[in-house]
C-alpha positions, 0 to 999 in steps of 0.5 A: 465703869460698866455704865460708862462702857455701855454708854460709849457703846450706845453712842457708837452704835447711834453714830453708826445708825444715824450717819451710816459710815459704811455706806458709799453713795455716788451719782453715775451716768447710766450710759456713755452714749446720749439718750433722747427723752420726751418731757412735758413742761409743768410750772407747779409753783413758780419757785425757781428751784422746782423741776418744771420738766417731767417725763411724758407718760402718755397722750390723752385726747391730744394732750400730753400727760406728764408722769410723776418723774421729774427731770433735774437739768444740768446745763453747759454754760453755752446752752440756754435752758428749755425751762426759760424763755417764751417756749416755757409754757404749760403742756409744751412738749420737749425732746431732750438729748443728754445723759441720765444718772442714777444713785449707786449706794454701796454697803462697804461691809456687805458689798451690796449695791442699791441703785435708784434714779437721781433724775439728773439729766445732763442736757446737750441739746433740746427742741420743742415739738410743734405746735407749741405755745409761745409766750407773747412779750407784749400783750394788752389782754391778760387772757391772751398771753401766748400764741401757737407756733409751728416754727422749729426751735432747737438748741445744741451745745457748742462744745463736745466735751461731755464730762460731768464737771462741765454741767451745772445743775439748774433745779433740784426740787420735785414740787409736784410730789 
């Protein structure tokens, strides 16, 4: 009988240790007001779920240097993604407007709250900063697949309902790190 009680206690403790039912996690917006961030386009693997935008760390010799911090876009149905289309080219710099998120994990037993970045970004508008590379749609030379453009290119969400439920996550894997 003692062995059975001991085994049951061990199983219960393992379940608590593995599944941590005393923790509650959620994603929360960091602010009710939109913010503007600057991002660099990187296509590390070409896999569709990989993040392709990373926060701009610095400029070095006129070239943008990306940080190790990915941006996982969430888009409304009416807004095209900056990660798609001719402007989606290495080292292009984007100005993104939207809402950042954080993970909030609360220990129900102690009340302690741990906060970490979720890298989610609800995008409401974006523009590519000129000059930027624009992929050519028709080229005979594989070494000449882009042209440089100074034309203004920007998109803004048509509606003004910024509720979290109206945004669909596009990518969720950090393939750079």
